[in-house]
C-alpha positions as CSV (number, residue, x, y, z in Angstrom):
1,X,0.0,0.0,0.0
2,X,1.4,3.4,-0.9
3,X,1.2,6.4,1.4
4,X,-1.7,7.9,-0.5
5,X,-3.7,4.7,-0.3
6,X,-3.1,4.6,3.5
7,X,-4.0,8.3,3.9
8,X,-7.2,7.8,1.9
9,X,-8.3,4.5,3.4
10,X,-7.5,5.1,7.1
11,X,-10.5,5.3,9.3
12,X,-11.1,5.5,13.1
13,X,-11.9,1.9,14.1
14,X,-13.7,1.2,17.3
15,X,-14.8,-2.4,16.7
16,X,-12.1,-5.0,16.6
17,X,-12.0,-8.6,15.5
18,X,-11.8,-10.4,18.9
19,X,-10.3,-13.5,17.3
20,X,-7.2,-11.8,16.0
21,X,-4.4,-10.5,18.2
22,X,-1.6,-8.1,17.3
23,X,1.8,-9.5,18.1
24,X,4.8,-7.7,19.5
25,X,6.8,-7.9,16.3
26,X,4.0,-6.1,14.4
27,X,3.7,-3.5,17.2
28,X,7.4,-2.9,17.1
29,X,7.2,-2.3,13.3
30,X,4.5,0.3,13.9
31,X,6.6,2.0,16.6
32,X,9.6,2.0,14.3
33,X,7.4,3.9,11.8
34,X,6.3,6.3,14.6
35,X,9.8,7.3,15.6
36,X,10.7,8.2,12.0
37,X,8.4,11.2,12.4
38,X,9.9,14.7,12.2
39,X,10.5,16.3,15.6
40,X,11.9,19.6,16.8
41,X,15.7,19.5,17.0
42,X,15.7,15.7,16.8
43,X,15.0,15.7,20.6
44,X,12.6,12.7,20.2
45,X,10.7,13.4,23.4
46,X,8.1,10.7,22.7
47,X,7.7,7.7,24.9
48,X,5.4,4.8,24.3
49,X,3.7,2.4,26.7
50,X,2.3,-0.7,24.9
51,X,-0.6,-2.3,26.8
52,X,-1.8,-5.8,26.3
53,X,-2.9,-6.4,29.9
54,X,-6.7,-6.7,30.0
55,X,-7.1,-5.1,33.5
56,X,-4.8,-2.2,32.5
57,X,-6.7,-1.6,29.3
58,X,-9.9,-1.5,31.4
59,X,-8.3,1.2,33.6
60,X,-7.3,3.2,30.5
61,X,-10.8,2.8,29.1
62,X,-12.2,4.3,32.4
63,X,-9.7,7.1,32.2
64,X,-10.9,7.7,28.6
65,X,-14.4,8.6,29.7
66,X,-15.6,5.0,29.5
67,X,-14.7,4.5,25.8
68,X,-15.0,0.7,25.9
69,X,-13.2,0.1,22.6
70,X,-9.9,1.0,24.3
71,X,-10.4,-2.0,26.6
72,X,-11.7,-4.2,23.7
73,X,-8.8,-3.5,21.4
74,X,-6.1,-6.2,21.3
75,X,-3.5,-3.6,22.2
76,X,-3.4,0.0,23.2
77,X,-0.4,2.3,22.8
78,X,-0.2,5.2,25.2
79,X,1.9,7.9,23.6
80,X,3.6,10.1,26.1
81,X,6.1,12.9,26.1
82,X,9.1,13.2,28.4
83,X,8.8,16.8,29.5
84,X,12.4,16.9,30.8
85,X,13.7,16.1,27.3
86,X,11.3,18.7,25.7
87,X,12.4,21.3,28.3
88,X,16.1,20.7,27.9
89,X,15.8,21.0,24.1
90,X,13.5,24.1,23.9
91,X,12.4,25.2,27.3
92,X,8.8,26.3,27.8
93,X,8.1,26.3,24.0
94,X,9.3,22.7,23.9
95,X,7.0,21.6,26.7
96,X,4.0,23.5,25.7
97,X,4.0,23.1,21.9
98,X,6.9,21.3,20.1
99,X,6.5,18.1,22.1
100,X,2.8,17.9,21.2
101,X,3.6,18.5,17.5
102,X,6.3,15.8,17.7
103,X,4.0,13.2,19.3
104,X,1.2,14.1,16.8
105,X,3.5,13.4,13.9
106,X,4.6,10.1,15.5
107,X,1.0,9.1,16.1
108,X,0.0,9.7,12.5
109,X,3.0,7.7,11.2
110,X,2.0,4.8,13.5
111,X,-1.6,5.0,12.3
112,X,-0.7,5.1,8.6
113,X,1.7,2.1,9.1
114,X,-1.0,0.2,10.9
115,X,-3.4,0.9,8.0
116,X,-0.8,-0.4,5.6
117,X,-0.6,-3.6,7.7
118,X,-4.4,-4.1,7.5
119,X,-4.9,-2.9,11.1
120,X,-7.5,-0.4,12.4
121,X,-6.7,2.3,14.9
122,X,-8.4,5.0,16.8
123,X,-6.6,8.0,18.2
124,X,-8.0,8.8,21.7
125,X,-7.4,12.3,23.0
126,X,-10.4,12.5,25.4
127,X,-9.1,11.1,28.6
128,X,-8.1,12.0,32.1
129,X,-4.3,12.4,32.0
130,X,-3.8,12.0,35.7
131,X,-5.8,8.8,35.8
132,X,-3.9,7.4,32.8
133,X,-0.6,8.3,34.3
134,X,-1.5,6.7,37.6
135,X,-2.7,3.5,35.9
136,X,0.6,3.3,34.0
137,X,2.8,4.3,37.0
138,X,4.4,7.2,35.0
139,X,6.9,9.5,36.5
140,X,6.0,13.2,37.0
141,X,8.1,14.1,33.9
142,X,6.2,11.8,31.6
143,X,2.9,13.2,30.3
144,X,0.4,10.9,28.4
145,X,-0.9,12.9,25.4
146,X,-2.9,10.2,23.5
147,X,-4.0,6.6,23.4
148,X,-4.1,4.6,20.2
149,X,-6.3,1.5,20.2
150,X,-5.0,-1.0,17.7
151,X,-6.5,-4.2,16.2
152,X,-7.8,-5.9,13.1
153,X,-11.1,-4.2,12.3
154,X,-14.3,-6.1,12.7
155,X,-15.7,-4.1,9.8
156,X,-14.6,-1.1,7.8
157,X,-16.1,2.2,9.0
158,X,-17.7,4.4,6.3
159,X,-15.8,7.4,5.0
160,X,-16.7,10.7,6.6
161,X,-16.8,13.8,4.4
162,X,-14.2,16.4,4.4
163,X,-14.5,20.1,3.7
164,X,-13.5,21.2,0.2
165,X,-10.1,22.8,-0.1
166,X,-11.6,26.1,-1.2
167,X,-13.5,26.3,2.1
168,X,-10.4,26.0,4.2
169,X,-7.5,27.3,2.1
170,X,-6.3,30.8,1.3
171,X,-3.7,31.3,-1.5
172,X,-1.6,34.5,-1.3
């Protein structure tokens, strides 16, 4: 699958095939794609926690406002930022902006790679950061910024419309 096929076919998947797991080797391949993302000053402030444990996925699901698909996914990746690394590289601008841009790019790489592998993903941003950090036992310098539920889709969600370019683009 080329990158345009992945971009155009990727959907948010919330229902996973309960019969098919996602092995560590495949998750490592996705994470290798994630860390190829551009990042400010090559600081690489991202940190990843891969969660297979059912009880821990339940706790993350609760932290994510009860979004059950997080617990039902074969694996969840919690994408975090090491605030100490971001601060050392760029100070306040690094901790308040650049690290979020960096992790966003890494997440998109991960999701496109997952799509190319026939996997479905859903980026979860609506969650209680403190509850997720507590569940994962994260240090104070590590901030969870997103969860990505990953698995083989039970079905392919329909495409959602996008605004036309002329509605959102200015040419100067």
